[in-house]
DODO-82572 format. One line per 10 residues: their letters; for each residue y, x, z of C-alpha. Coordinates in nm, 3 decimals. Layout:
residues N
A	Y/X/Z; ...
END
This chain:
residues 396
MSFPACRHRN	0.523/-1.691/1.425; 0.698/-1.361/1.489; 0.659/-1.023/1.335; 0.602/-0.704/1.536; 0.911/-0.513/1.425; 1.170/-0.788/1.459; 1.248/-0.830/1.832; 1.420/-0.537/1.994; 1.688/-0.685/2.216; 1.708/-0.807/2.573
RKTKPAAQSL	1.389/-0.639/2.687; 1.329/-0.460/3.012; 1.189/-0.116/2.972; 0.846/-0.068/3.126; 0.681/0.259/3.221; 0.539/0.443/2.921; 0.176/0.359/2.850; -0.079/0.627/2.796; -0.045/0.791/2.457; -0.369/0.665/2.305
VWLGSEPYRL	-0.314/0.312/2.432; 0.035/0.316/2.283; -0.085/0.457/1.952; -0.364/0.200/1.945; -0.103/-0.074/1.962; 0.098/0.091/1.683; -0.154/0.275/1.463; 0.094/0.299/1.176; 0.246/0.601/1.350; -0.063/0.809/1.272
FFLSGILFSI	-0.169/0.645/0.947; 0.170/0.644/0.775; 0.222/1.012/0.847; -0.125/1.121/0.735; -0.113/0.889/0.433; 0.212/1.034/0.298; 0.082/1.388/0.346; -0.237/1.300/0.161; -0.025/1.162/-0.124; 0.154/1.494/-0.161
AGVAMWPLFF	-0.180/1.677/-0.163; -0.318/1.424/-0.413; -0.046/1.479/-0.673; -0.039/1.856/-0.615; -0.391/1.872/-0.761; -0.251/1.843/-1.114; -0.003/2.134/-1.124; -0.254/2.346/-0.932; -0.525/2.263/-1.185; -0.306/2.338/-1.486
SGNFPFYPGV	-0.202/2.669/-1.333; -0.566/2.766/-1.280; -0.552/2.741/-0.901; -0.769/2.431/-0.854; -1.146/2.456/-0.902; -1.223/2.127/-1.082; -1.066/1.859/-1.300; -0.894/1.629/-1.049; -0.900/1.299/-1.236; -1.135/1.104/-1.010
SHARVMIEAF	-1.041/1.285/-0.689; -0.670/1.234/-0.748; -0.719/0.861/-0.799; -0.934/0.827/-0.488; -0.690/1.021/-0.269; -0.395/0.813/-0.383; -0.569/0.477/-0.343; -0.797/0.536/-0.046; -0.626/0.807/0.159; -0.263/0.717/0.080
GGAFVIGFLG	-0.267/0.345/0.001; -0.547/0.281/0.247; -0.355/0.453/0.527; -0.056/0.224/0.479; -0.273/-0.087/0.456; -0.463/-0.005/0.774; -0.154/0.122/0.956; 0.041/-0.193/0.875; -0.234/-0.451/0.928; -0.365/-0.266/1.232
TAGPRMLSAP	-0.020/-0.296/1.388; 0.079/-0.643/1.270; -0.260/-0.817/1.266; -0.328/-0.833/1.642; 0.033/-0.936/1.707; 0.010/-1.223/1.460; -0.301/-1.344/1.640; -0.161/-1.280/1.990; -0.486/-1.086/2.035; -0.559/-0.748/2.200
RLKPWELAAF	-0.422/-0.445/2.017; -0.654/-0.178/1.882; -0.835/0.009/2.158; -0.808/0.388/2.177; -1.170/0.431/2.069; -1.111/0.208/1.767; -0.800/0.406/1.673; -0.987/0.737/1.709; -1.284/0.618/1.502; -1.069/0.472/1.222
FLLHLANGLC	-0.838/0.771/1.205; -1.120/1.026/1.196; -1.292/0.829/0.919; -0.962/0.821/0.730; -0.907/1.197/0.766; -1.264/1.277/0.663; -1.237/1.042/0.365; -0.923/1.211/0.234; -1.051/1.564/0.290; -1.378/1.487/0.109
HLRGLTIWGD	-1.192/1.360/-0.196; -0.962/1.664/-0.196; -1.278/1.877/-0.217; -1.429/1.666/-0.493; -1.700/1.514/-0.271; -1.659/1.168/-0.421; -1.976/1.005/-0.288; -1.912/1.128/0.065; -1.548/1.021/0.043; -1.637/0.674/-0.084
GLFLALLTGF	-1.903/0.634/0.184; -1.655/0.720/0.458; -1.399/0.485/0.306; -1.654/0.205/0.302; -1.730/0.269/0.669; -1.357/0.269/0.748; -1.279/-0.056/0.566; -1.588/-0.233/0.698; -1.518/-0.127/1.056; -1.153/-0.222/1.028
ALSLGTRVVF	-1.234/-0.563/0.877; -1.486/-0.628/1.154; -1.232/-0.525/1.415; -0.973/-0.774/1.289; -1.238/-1.037/1.223; -1.362/-1.014/1.582; -1.010/-1.072/1.705; -0.970/-1.376/1.477; -1.296/-1.534/1.595; -1.302/-1.450/1.966
FRKEWPPPAM	-0.960/-1.343/2.090; -0.690/-1.513/1.887; -0.434/-1.739/2.051; -0.272/-1.822/1.717; -0.405/-1.857/1.366; -0.284/-1.592/1.121; -0.033/-1.717/0.862; -0.191/-1.844/0.537; -0.054/-1.544/0.347; -0.295/-1.320/0.534
LLAATGLVCG	-0.575/-1.471/0.325; -0.446/-1.251/0.042; -0.444/-0.943/0.263; -0.805/-1.019/0.357; -0.885/-1.061/-0.013; -0.757/-0.709/-0.070; -0.989/-0.571/0.197; -1.281/-0.756/0.036; -1.189/-0.606/-0.302; -1.181/-0.258/-0.153
IAGTILWLNP	-1.518/-0.300/0.014; -1.683/-0.459/-0.292; -1.542/-0.203/-0.535; -1.655/0.087/-0.317; -2.005/-0.058/-0.282; -2.031/-0.083/-0.660; -1.913/0.278/-0.702; -2.176/0.398/-0.455; -2.462/0.246/-0.657; -2.526/0.473/-0.960
AWVARPEIQR	-2.748/0.216/-1.132; -2.467/-0.038/-1.130; -2.179/0.184/-1.238; -2.389/0.331/-1.517; -2.302/0.013/-1.703; -1.948/0.044/-1.849; -1.849/-0.312/-1.765; -1.954/-0.275/-1.399; -1.774/0.058/-1.380; -1.457/-0.103/-1.509
FAGLLLYQGF	-1.496/-0.398/-1.272; -1.545/-0.166/-0.974; -1.236/0.031/-1.073; -1.022/-0.282/-1.094; -1.139/-0.405/-0.756; -1.071/-0.074/-0.581; -0.766/0.055/-0.767; -0.579/-0.273/-0.808; -0.732/-0.551/-0.599; -0.746/-0.350/-0.278
LLGPVMGVGI	-0.368/-0.298/-0.277; -0.248/-0.604/-0.470; -0.396/-0.838/-0.209; -0.195/-0.692/0.082; 0.116/-0.659/-0.136; 0.099/-1.029/-0.221; 0.004/-1.145/0.129; 0.232/-0.927/0.338; 0.510/-0.954/0.082; 0.529/-1.333/0.110
FLFPRLLGGD	0.672/-1.318/0.461; 0.797/-0.958/0.480; 1.002/-0.937/0.157; 1.250/-1.209/0.267; 1.311/-1.009/0.584; 1.359/-0.687/0.389; 1.617/-0.866/0.175; 1.821/-0.971/0.477; 1.680/-1.316/0.555; 1.418/-1.449/0.793
FGEDVTFRRM	1.045/-1.389/0.770; 0.896/-1.620/0.508; 0.628/-1.858/0.634; 0.665/-2.177/0.429; 0.346/-2.138/0.227; 0.027/-2.339/0.242; -0.330/-2.223/0.271; -0.410/-2.405/-0.054; -0.143/-2.210/-0.241; -0.269/-1.882/-0.100
ALAAVALLAS	-0.630/-1.969/-0.182; -0.527/-2.044/-0.540; -0.348/-1.708/-0.566; -0.652/-1.528/-0.423; -0.889/-1.700/-0.667; -0.657/-1.615/-0.958; -0.644/-1.251/-0.850; -1.021/-1.221/-0.824; -1.079/-1.412/-1.147; -0.840/-1.182/-1.335
FAVEVWVLPA	-1.075/-0.887/-1.286; -1.377/-1.073/-1.423; -1.175/-1.215/-1.713; -1.045/-0.870/-1.806; -1.392/-0.716/-1.807; -1.610/-0.991/-1.951; -1.380/-1.225/-2.145; -1.055/-1.081/-2.281; -0.867/-0.782/-2.133; -0.522/-0.914/-2.218
AGQILRAAAL	-0.597/-1.253/-2.062; -0.712/-1.090/-1.739; -0.403/-0.871/-1.719; -0.169/-1.165/-1.778; -0.356/-1.375/-1.522; -0.319/-1.097/-1.264; 0.056/-1.072/-1.324; 0.080/-1.451/-1.300; -0.107/-1.444/-0.967; 0.141/-1.191/-0.828
LFALAHVRWR	0.443/-1.390/-0.946; 0.293/-1.716/-0.823; 0.231/-1.573/-0.476; 0.585/-1.437/-0.449; 0.758/-1.725/-0.626; 0.917/-1.869/-0.313; 1.082/-1.542/-0.211; 1.458/-1.569/-0.249; 1.537/-1.259/-0.450; 1.908/-1.336/-0.501
RGKDAATPGT	2.138/-1.272/-0.209; 2.310/-1.575/-0.064; 2.689/-1.597/-0.067; 2.718/-1.548/0.307; 2.437/-1.297/0.339; 2.503/-0.940/0.443; 2.503/-0.672/0.176; 2.147/-0.541/0.135; 2.081/-0.175/0.190; 1.954/0.084/-0.053
LANALRFWCL	1.586/0.013/0.008; 1.625/-0.365/-0.022; 1.797/-0.318/-0.357; 1.520/-0.082/-0.466; 1.267/-0.354/-0.384; 1.450/-0.605/-0.603; 1.557/-0.388/-0.895; 1.285/-0.123/-0.921; 0.974/-0.183/-0.718; 0.870/-0.538/-0.809
PLAVIGLIAP	0.998/-0.537/-1.171; 0.817/-0.213/-1.256; 0.503/-0.340/-1.082; 0.499/-0.651/-1.302; 0.569/-0.440/-1.612; 0.280/-0.215/-1.512; 0.049/-0.517/-1.497; 0.158/-0.656/-1.834; 0.231/-0.342/-2.040; -0.139/-0.260/-2.107
VFSPLQHIAL	-0.161/-0.589/-2.299; 0.055/-0.432/-2.570; -0.094/-0.081/-2.558; -0.453/-0.108/-2.432; -0.545/0.246/-2.531; -0.280/0.381/-2.296; -0.358/0.154/-2.004; -0.426/0.442/-1.764; -0.080/0.587/-1.823; 0.090/0.248/-1.803
DHLLFVSGFG	-0.103/0.156/-1.490; 0.103/0.423/-1.314; 0.407/0.197/-1.331; 0.212/-0.028/-1.096; 0.062/0.254/-0.890; 0.374/0.464/-0.837; 0.668/0.221/-0.856; 0.473/-0.077/-0.727; 0.228/0.042/-0.466; 0.380/0.381/-0.389
LLCLIAGSRV	0.746/0.285/-0.364; 0.659/-0.032/-0.179; 0.470/0.171/0.083; 0.781/0.382/0.135; 1.011/0.078/0.160; 0.791/-0.127/0.393; 0.702/0.184/0.592; 1.071/0.257/0.642; 1.128/-0.097/0.771; 0.849/-0.056/1.025
LFGHSGSLER	0.960/0.292/1.133; 1.323/0.191/1.178; 1.223/-0.127/1.362; 0.983/0.034/1.606; 1.216/0.324/1.690; 1.510/0.106/1.795; 1.727/0.159/1.485; 1.643/-0.148/1.278; 2.002/-0.191/1.160; 1.977/0.134/0.964
FAQGSWIARG	1.731/-0.020/0.720; 2.004/-0.251/0.587; 2.251/0.032/0.533; 2.325/0.234/0.224; 2.183/0.584/0.229; 2.202/0.883/-0.001; 1.869/1.001/0.134; 1.711/0.667/0.045; 1.868/0.683/-0.302; 1.714/1.026/-0.351
IVFATVLAAL	1.371/0.896/-0.247; 1.395/0.597/-0.482; 1.520/0.814/-0.769; 1.238/1.067/-0.730; 0.974/0.794/-0.705; 1.095/0.597/-1.008; 1.130/0.921/-1.205; 0.770/1.008/-1.120; 0.652/0.666/-1.238; 0.841/0.677/-1.567
TRASANFMPK	0.747/1.040/-1.637; 0.376/0.980/-1.573; 0.370/0.653/-1.768; 0.532/0.816/-2.072; 0.330/1.140/-2.066; 0.036/1.020/-2.277; 0.270/0.897/-2.549; 0.392/1.255/-2.607; 0.081/1.472/-2.647; 0.273/1.795/-2.708
IMISHYEYAA	0.441/1.784/-2.370; 0.185/1.573/-2.185; 0.074/1.844/-1.944; 0.429/1.934/-1.845; 0.500/1.566/-1.783; 0.197/1.545/-1.556; 0.343/1.834/-1.358; 0.696/1.691/-1.352; 0.564/1.356/-1.229; 0.358/1.525/-0.958
WSWAAGAGLW	0.646/1.733/-0.826; 0.886/1.440/-0.848; 0.659/1.226/-0.631; 0.603/1.518/-0.393; 0.980/1.563/-0.362; 1.038/1.195/-0.287; 0.746/1.174/-0.045; 0.849/1.497/0.128; 1.206/1.375/0.166; 1.078/1.044/0.309
TLWHARRFFK	0.863/1.233/0.560; 1.152/1.451/0.674; 1.386/1.151/0.690; 1.155/0.969/0.930; 1.008/1.273/1.106; 1.150/1.192/1.449; 1.074/0.820/1.412; 0.698/0.858/1.370; 0.658/0.904/1.744; 0.988/0.772/1.880
RDPGDD	0.960/0.460/2.092; 1.210/0.177/2.081; 1.411/0.215/2.406; 1.415/-0.164/2.445; 1.047/-0.217/2.375; 0.815/-0.340/2.645
END
């Protein structure tokens, strides 16, 4: 099994394909760029609201933009690029790319305007269409089976679809326990599944080794069941037990990843170190911390959302962008720009997570966290600006 961004040597250059065909084979180029821009717009809602320049309270819209328009863009961009390659199946067709991207743009714009039902409906159409697109390739066009870890990525898509369906049914979400369950499926399950599944074989590569593949379907099925069960346990049995089970599922899925650098291994770059020392540890803390302070779970969840999901999107996205633009070696290098991005992202996570514990300065902390994320995301966008549409010279 090979991964799309790993082979860039000894290839004969072929004539450039038509733009839409090329973008269909590498949809991350559109989705990563739009997703990061949506994230900046999503956090900007807060300082604009507090300054009187935003027309409504952005609580729900902010959350939807960050999960659906930002996180969803990276999930679809990554899986839409890697999925067909793993299957040795046809890449996304131009009409599929156009349909998915327009649904994605409309989804994000609706949430920015506070049109939650419309935004959720468009997101449901996007996820369902995307899942059917990949599913069709698995059933009819695959030449290889996807690695077992992709079961977890598929579980994340199921969580996103199920959670959105629940949100779109007013009679169901009128019940507090269903509302909470829907929120867990969409806000956590939708992204945790891909993080666990993709991370199993991608994280070893990010850390300087080979792509991880030595996992069994049974192990992945157990991790998927534990993830799904954690949401039901949290809502209907005991919140702390569900949160601990969810953290255990994440650690169990990633247990075989070699986090310590071997003696003969090359020195990891800035982003690889950020994955080890900031991203994954803060994500696990974000999953467990609400056990000890349940009344502040929304604030503490941001350790998972910002340092876990958000920073991981920037790290994995950088790996893909460097790899597909012919400069893969740069990912493993130290970089002051990368350090600035990591610093701003971690600062945003810590500032937002601590804000509710200091009521007198809570609003200012909301604003500081928003601008800190915007600074890191903006710097990431500028850093990769020329790589979003730069082809690998050795790619065929």
